[in-house]
FIDOBA-21917 format. One record per residue (C-alpha): residue number from 1; z, x, y. Coordinates in pm, whole numbers, plus 50000, padded with zeros to 5 digits. Example, Ala and Ser with C-alpha at 12.3 -4.5 7.8 and 13.67 -1.06 7.14 Angstrom:
2
{1 {50780 51230 49550}}
{2 {50714 51367 49894}}
***
This chain:
435
{1 {92917 35923 29654}}
{2 {92801 35560 29651}}
{3 {92753 35584 29274}}
{4 {93120 35672 29233}}
{5 {93208 35318 29343}}
{6 {92933 35130 29155}}
{7 {93173 35032 28879}}
{8 {93410 34873 29131}}
{9 {93144 34648 29283}}
{10 {93059 34499 28944}}
{11 {93416 34496 28810}}
{12 {93594 34172 28724}}
{13 {93896 34070 28934}}
{14 {94136 34173 28656}}
{15 {93972 34518 28640}}
{16 {94009 34561 29015}}
{17 {94375 34462 29006}}
{18 {94427 34707 28721}}
{19 {94266 34983 28927}}
{20 {94489 34920 29228}}
{21 {94798 34883 29012}}
{22 {94735 35219 28844}}
{23 {94624 35392 29164}}
{24 {94931 35278 29358}}
{25 {95157 35364 29065}}
{26 {95026 35721 29048}}
{27 {95053 35748 29427}}
{28 {95419 35644 29415}}
{29 {95488 35875 29119}}
{30 {95338 36168 29309}}
{31 {95519 36079 29632}}
{32 {95861 36063 29469}}
{33 {95794 36381 29272}}
{34 {95658 36588 29560}}
{35 {95918 36484 29818}}
{36 {96158 36731 29660}}
{37 {95915 37022 29710}}
{38 {95912 36963 30087}}
{39 {96288 36919 30103}}
{40 {96379 37232 29905}}
{41 {96392 37472 30205}}
{42 {96625 37229 30388}}
{43 {96846 37170 30083}}
{44 {96863 37544 30003}}
{45 {96986 37610 30356}}
{46 {97237 37322 30349}}
{47 {97384 37382 30002}}
{48 {97325 37759 29975}}
{49 {97158 37778 29635}}
{50 {96905 38035 29516}}
{51 {96532 38013 29442}}
{52 {96599 38014 29069}}
{53 {96844 37723 29110}}
{54 {96586 37541 29321}}
{55 {96331 37590 29047}}
{56 {96578 37450 28795}}
{57 {96601 37119 28983}}
{58 {96224 37075 28979}}
{59 {96195 37191 28619}}
{60 {96472 36961 28493}}
{61 {96288 36661 28635}}
{62 {95962 36764 28475}}
{63 {96124 36835 28138}}
{64 {96294 36495 28143}}
{65 {95954 36343 28226}}
{66 {95813 36487 27905}}
{67 {96076 36304 27701}}
{68 {96032 35984 27898}}
{69 {95655 36005 27874}}
{70 {95650 36048 27496}}
{71 {95898 35765 27439}}
{72 {95713 35542 27685}}
{73 {95386 35610 27505}}
{74 {95538 35490 27178}}
{75 {95685 35182 27347}}
{76 {95351 35110 27515}}
{77 {95165 35111 27181}}
{78 {95429 34877 27043}}
{79 {95503 34639 27331}}
{80 {95225 34668 27589}}
{81 {95096 34889 27869}}
{82 {95189 34675 28170}}
{83 {95544 34601 28059}}
{84 {95628 34969 28014}}
{85 {95468 35069 28346}}
{86 {95672 34807 28531}}
{87 {95992 34940 28378}}
{88 {95904 35297 28474}}
{89 {95858 35204 28842}}
{90 {96198 35033 28853}}
{91 {96364 35329 28680}}
{92 {96242 35619 28893}}
{93 {96267 35427 29220}}
{94 {96630 35344 29150}}
{95 {96714 35709 29087}}
{96 {96524 35812 29401}}
{97 {96764 35593 29599}}
{98 {97062 35745 29417}}
{99 {96929 36095 29494}}
{100 {96967 36015 29864}}
{101 {97341 35967 29813}}
{102 {97406 36294 29630}}
{103 {97643 36541 29792}}
{104 {97599 36864 29598}}
{105 {97350 37076 29406}}
{106 {97476 36970 29064}}
{107 {97471 36601 29151}}
{108 {97110 36625 29264}}
{109 {97020 36825 28952}}
{110 {97151 36549 28723}}
{111 {96999 36261 28922}}
{112 {96656 36423 28945}}
{113 {96660 36488 28570}}
{114 {96734 36119 28505}}
{115 {96467 36019 28754}}
{116 {96217 36233 28564}}
{117 {96251 36008 28259}}
{118 {96075 35736 28459}}
{119 {95807 35971 28594}}
{120 {95681 36045 28245}}
{121 {95554 35695 28167}}
{122 {95325 35654 28464}}
{123 {95047 35895 28374}}
{124 {94973 35843 28003}}
{125 {95029 35468 27994}}
{126 {94845 35410 28321}}
{127 {94549 35619 28208}}
{128 {94525 35429 27879}}
{129 {94549 35095 28060}}
{130 {94266 35187 28296}}
{131 {94049 35337 28022}}
{132 {94078 35027 27805}}
{133 {93949 34786 28070}}
{134 {93659 34991 28211}}
{135 {93306 35037 28076}}
{136 {93250 35374 27901}}
{137 {92969 35451 28148}}
{138 {93214 35442 28439}}
{139 {93536 35552 28270}}
{140 {93529 35901 28419}}
{141 {93468 35775 28772}}
{142 {93729 35500 28755}}
{143 {94001 35719 28607}}
{144 {93911 36004 28840}}
{145 {93965 35775 29138}}
{146 {94296 35659 28994}}
{147 {94398 36024 28954}}
{148 {94324 36078 29323}}
{149 {94633 35869 29390}}
{150 {94821 36189 29311}}
{151 {94672 36352 29620}}
{152 {94746 36050 29836}}
{153 {95108 36057 29722}}
{154 {95131 36429 29794}}
{155 {94989 36379 30143}}
{156 {95231 36094 30211}}
{157 {95521 36310 30095}}
{158 {95411 36589 30331}}
{159 {95370 36355 30627}}
{160 {95689 36154 30570}}
{161 {95913 36458 30518}}
{162 {95748 36641 30808}}
{163 {95805 36349 31048}}
{164 {96161 36290 30930}}
{165 {96264 36657 30948}}
{166 {96108 36690 31293}}
{167 {96278 36382 31439}}
{168 {96608 36339 31258}}
{169 {96904 36570 31189}}
{170 {96843 36754 30864}}
{171 {97145 36594 30693}}
{172 {96999 36248 30755}}
{173 {96629 36331 30720}}
{174 {96636 36452 30361}}
{175 {96835 36150 30244}}
{176 {96598 35911 30421}}
{177 {96300 36082 30256}}
{178 {96438 35986 29913}}
{179 {96506 35627 30021}}
{180 {96161 35562 30171}}
{181 {96009 35533 29821}}
{182 {96156 35185 29781}}
{183 {95893 35032 30009}}
{184 {95578 35134 29814}}
{185 {95760 35059 29487}}
{186 {95790 34693 29585}}
{187 {95417 34681 29659}}
{188 {95332 34831 29318}}
{189 {95557 34584 29136}}
{190 {95389 34295 29319}}
{191 {95041 34412 29218}}
{192 {95137 34471 28855}}
{193 {95273 34120 28824}}
{194 {94909 34001 28816}}
{195 {94768 34259 28572}}
{196 {94704 34140 28213}}
{197 {94724 34351 27901}}
{198 {94381 34496 27803}}
{199 {94181 34279 27562}}
{200 {94136 34587 27340}}
{201 {94512 34619 27306}}
{202 {94563 34247 27238}}
{203 {94298 34254 26965}}
{204 {94462 34557 26805}}
{205 {94799 34382 26798}}
{206 {94637 34073 26647}}
{207 {94460 34281 26381}}
{208 {94784 34452 26281}}
{209 {94981 34129 26289}}
{210 {95214 34276 26550}}
{211 {95340 34537 26305}}
{212 {95482 34863 26440}}
{213 {95222 35136 26387}}
{214 {95311 35395 26652}}
{215 {95600 35629 26575}}
{216 {95708 35970 26701}}
{217 {95510 36125 26412}}
{218 {95181 35959 26510}}
{219 {95066 36252 26725}}
{220 {95084 36473 26414}}
{221 {94864 36260 26189}}
{222 {94601 36481 26032}}
{223 {94310 36305 26203}}
{224 {94454 36358 26553}}
{225 {94682 36662 26514}}
{226 {94427 36921 26630}}
{227 {94326 36710 26930}}
{228 {94691 36647 27021}}
{229 {94778 37016 27025}}
{230 {94464 37131 27208}}
{231 {94510 36858 27468}}
{232 {94871 36971 27513}}
{233 {94753 37328 27568}}
{234 {94497 37211 27825}}
{235 {94759 37015 28017}}
{236 {95004 37306 27992}}
{237 {94757 37539 28157}}
{238 {94654 37304 28437}}
{239 {95009 37195 28510}}
{240 {95152 37547 28508}}
{241 {94889 37665 28755}}
{242 {94919 37365 28982}}
{243 {95300 37349 28984}}
{244 {95337 37724 29039}}
{245 {95149 37692 29367}}
{246 {95228 37338 29482}}
{247 {95603 37325 29420}}
{248 {95657 37666 29580}}
{249 {95397 37631 29857}}
{250 {95638 37506 30129}}
{251 {95893 37776 30043}}
{252 {95627 38049 30036}}
{253 {95481 37944 30371}}
{254 {95825 37937 30536}}
{255 {95982 38248 30381}}
{256 {95677 38473 30329}}
{257 {95423 38359 30589}}
{258 {95705 38274 30835}}
{259 {95558 37940 30939}}
{260 {95761 37660 31095}}
{261 {95852 37364 30873}}
{262 {95632 37133 31083}}
{263 {95333 37364 31025}}
{264 {95395 37354 30651}}
{265 {95334 36978 30654}}
{266 {94988 37042 30803}}
{267 {94905 37303 30538}}
{268 {95013 37072 30259}}
{269 {94822 36781 30408}}
{270 {94502 36988 30417}}
{271 {94553 37092 30056}}
{272 {94623 36735 29947}}
{273 {94308 36621 30132}}
{274 {94116 36882 29936}}
{275 {94277 36755 29616}}
{276 {94157 36403 29693}}
{277 {93802 36524 29760}}
{278 {93806 36737 29447}}
{279 {93928 36453 29225}}
{280 {93673 36207 29360}}
{281 {93398 36468 29320}}
{282 {93515 36552 28969}}
{283 {93515 36180 28887}}
{284 {93139 36169 28944}}
{285 {93066 36501 28767}}
{286 {93280 36383 28478}}
{287 {93035 36107 28387}}
{288 {92717 36296 28478}}
{289 {92783 36650 28344}}
{290 {93052 36578 28088}}
{291 {93426 36639 28057}}
{292 {93427 37000 27933}}
{293 {93161 37154 28159}}
{294 {93310 37003 28473}}
{295 {93663 37116 28385}}
{296 {93556 37473 28301}}
{297 {93369 37507 28630}}
{298 {93665 37379 28832}}
{299 {93907 37616 28655}}
{300 {93692 37921 28729}}
{301 {93659 37832 29098}}
{302 {94034 37765 29113}}
{303 {94112 38117 28989}}
{304 {93895 38271 29261}}
{305 {94028 38056 29545}}
{306 {94393 38084 29443}}
{307 {94362 38463 29451}}
{308 {94213 38453 29799}}
{309 {94479 38213 29929}}
{310 {94765 38426 29799}}
{311 {94649 38782 29862}}
{312 {94407 38780 30156}}
{313 {94595 38820 30491}}
{314 {94531 38497 30684}}
{315 {94670 38340 30999}}
{316 {94803 37984 31006}}
{317 {94467 37834 31107}}
{318 {94278 38004 30823}}
{319 {94548 37907 30572}}
{320 {94498 37545 30673}}
{321 {94118 37570 30643}}
{322 {94126 37747 30306}}
{323 {94381 37495 30180}}
{324 {94104 37233 30162}}
{325 {93889 37405 29892}}
{326 {94198 37539 29716}}
{327 {94327 37184 29680}}
{328 {93983 37067 29563}}
{329 {93971 37297 29264}}
{330 {94334 37344 29157}}
{331 {94389 36969 29136}}
{332 {94035 36834 29098}}
{333 {94025 36909 28726}}
{334 {94312 36667 28664}}
{335 {94065 36382 28723}}
{336 {93913 36464 28385}}
{337 {94235 36464 28182}}
{338 {94274 36086 28165}}
{339 {93920 36011 28042}}
{340 {93921 36296 27791}}
{341 {94260 36220 27637}}
{342 {94197 35845 27621}}
{343 {93874 35916 27431}}
{344 {94040 36144 27176}}
{345 {94279 35891 27018}}
{346 {94258 35545 26852}}
{347 {94399 35233 27020}}
{348 {94690 35189 26774}}
{349 {94843 35523 26881}}
{350 {94654 35604 27201}}
{351 {94944 35615 27447}}
{352 {95171 35774 27186}}
{353 {94932 36068 27146}}
{354 {94845 36081 27516}}
{355 {95214 36069 27600}}
{356 {95284 36354 27359}}
{357 {94996 36577 27471}}
{358 {95033 36519 27841}}
{359 {95411 36536 27858}}
{360 {95457 36826 27620}}
{361 {95195 37008 27824}}
{362 {95363 36899 28144}}
{363 {95706 37014 28028}}
{364 {95586 37354 27907}}
{365 {95381 37391 28223}}
{366 {95688 37294 28426}}
{367 {95863 37604 28301}}
{368 {95641 37791 28544}}
{369 {95837 37635 28830}}
{370 {96166 37790 28721}}
{371 {95990 38106 28605}}
{372 {95832 38159 28949}}
{373 {96175 38137 29110}}
{374 {96325 38389 28867}}
{375 {96037 38638 28871}}
{376 {96008 38610 29251}}
{377 {96346 38780 29277}}
{378 {96182 39090 29127}}
{379 {95816 39100 29233}}
{380 {95814 38866 29532}}
{381 {95708 38504 29576}}
{382 {95334 38564 29614}}
{383 {95300 38786 29309}}
{384 {95511 38551 29098}}
{385 {95300 38247 29188}}
{386 {94983 38440 29107}}
{387 {95103 38554 28764}}
{388 {95185 38206 28639}}
{389 {94880 38046 28800}}
{390 {94642 38285 28626}}
{391 {94819 38256 28289}}
{392 {94787 37878 28320}}
{393 {94415 37884 28385}}
{394 {94363 38115 28087}}
{395 {94539 37862 27860}}
{396 {94330 37576 28001}}
{397 {94003 37761 27943}}
{398 {94102 37843 27584}}
{399 {94176 37476 27514}}
{400 {93850 37360 27672}}
{401 {93659 37602 27450}}
{402 {93776 37417 27138}}
{403 {93801 37055 27252}}
{404 {93498 36828 27186}}
{405 {93287 36662 27453}}
{406 {93403 36298 27466}}
{407 {93192 36145 27743}}
{408 {93091 35785 27674}}
{409 {93289 35733 27353}}
{410 {93354 35377 27236}}
{411 {93735 35352 27239}}
{412 {93733 35100 26953}}
{413 {93576 35360 26722}}
{414 {93778 35670 26802}}
{415 {93918 35905 26536}}
{416 {93849 35739 26201}}
{417 {94101 35820 25932}}
{418 {93962 36085 25700}}
{419 {94263 36235 25523}}
{420 {94395 36112 25184}}
{421 {94748 36082 25320}}
{422 {94632 35882 25620}}
{423 {94417 35652 25409}}
{424 {94741 35480 25306}}
{425 {94759 35150 25492}}
{426 {94915 35220 25830}}
{427 {95103 34894 25816}}
{428 {95271 35004 25494}}
{429 {95357 35342 25644}}
{430 {95513 35178 25947}}
{431 {95688 34897 25765}}
{432 {96070 34915 25786}}
{433 {96099 34758 25440}}
{434 {96277 34977 25185}}
{435 {96268 34912 24811}}
***
């Protein structure tokens, strides 16, 4: 475990600030996103909407995030990583506050969809920012630790909503849960004020003369098209499996396992603790065993443990205990997505392609949230979660079978242009001049 933090001890001050800026940003992103999952049972009871309608709220946010993430990736390649990340924090925090003032299902649906536009930027742009400032030998560990901010945010969401629902009237508690996100947002903005743009990015902009290279078509260039689509399939599978269980976990535990809402917070906290352990562990395996082997192993263990968690009759204590390893493996593999995707694409279009692959995968995977709610009406909540979790892992394993091993790649030499069409000067392709 000590080796996981070796890179941090030798990192420059700017690299350390970048780490904390990205880690806190992902934590806040996860917190604001997961708060809804813990509030759904309360909101369903207050506003009397169905499981399928509940799934639509979560899905609309995730679909909007895919659009926001792709657009933010393009803007990041054009204008800078830090500037776009700062804007994303302001955007989704503002809509989190507005969500606390909504008074109906349809109002919340619209506000959460708009909030999702800001969610999309945080992952791809933050991963590229971190990857571009860290040594290739430690890229997997550093990005894996940043990814663990997701688990911290999830745990905070579970604790905050659990405490608020236990101590305040439901009508006040759920609104307060949305408003609490303002506090960590201010901390993140303060940290990011002192983070510079990566030297790699500045050199790329100097080499291109500041010309616009990244466009919406960049992810389909012949030298990166295959990687873009396979990466999207990988993210689709992992996201579908994770969301199917995580978004519906509180509802399943309350309505199927008949646990009290306060007990659900404990279950989710145990699972988020497991997620943190799994992501930190994956961070080390990522650099020692490689991206593909580590991810395949985690996916196979996740299939086994998810099946046990869903179908083996367990009391509340055993559900809490098993939640630790389940969280380790269903979310641990996400620690390898950032390093792998950042190593697949060149600097000029890195966040554009990462934004496309991650957010298209995230949006398609998000369909599992709504699909679980719809199918649950026919086959039950447990069976529905299982179906979409297992389909997701199958997709992830297929993608991993065809993606290359990228461990240790030099990001300045990624994806050379090898197609006659793409050998045309990129600056000429991107130039707005018309003759």
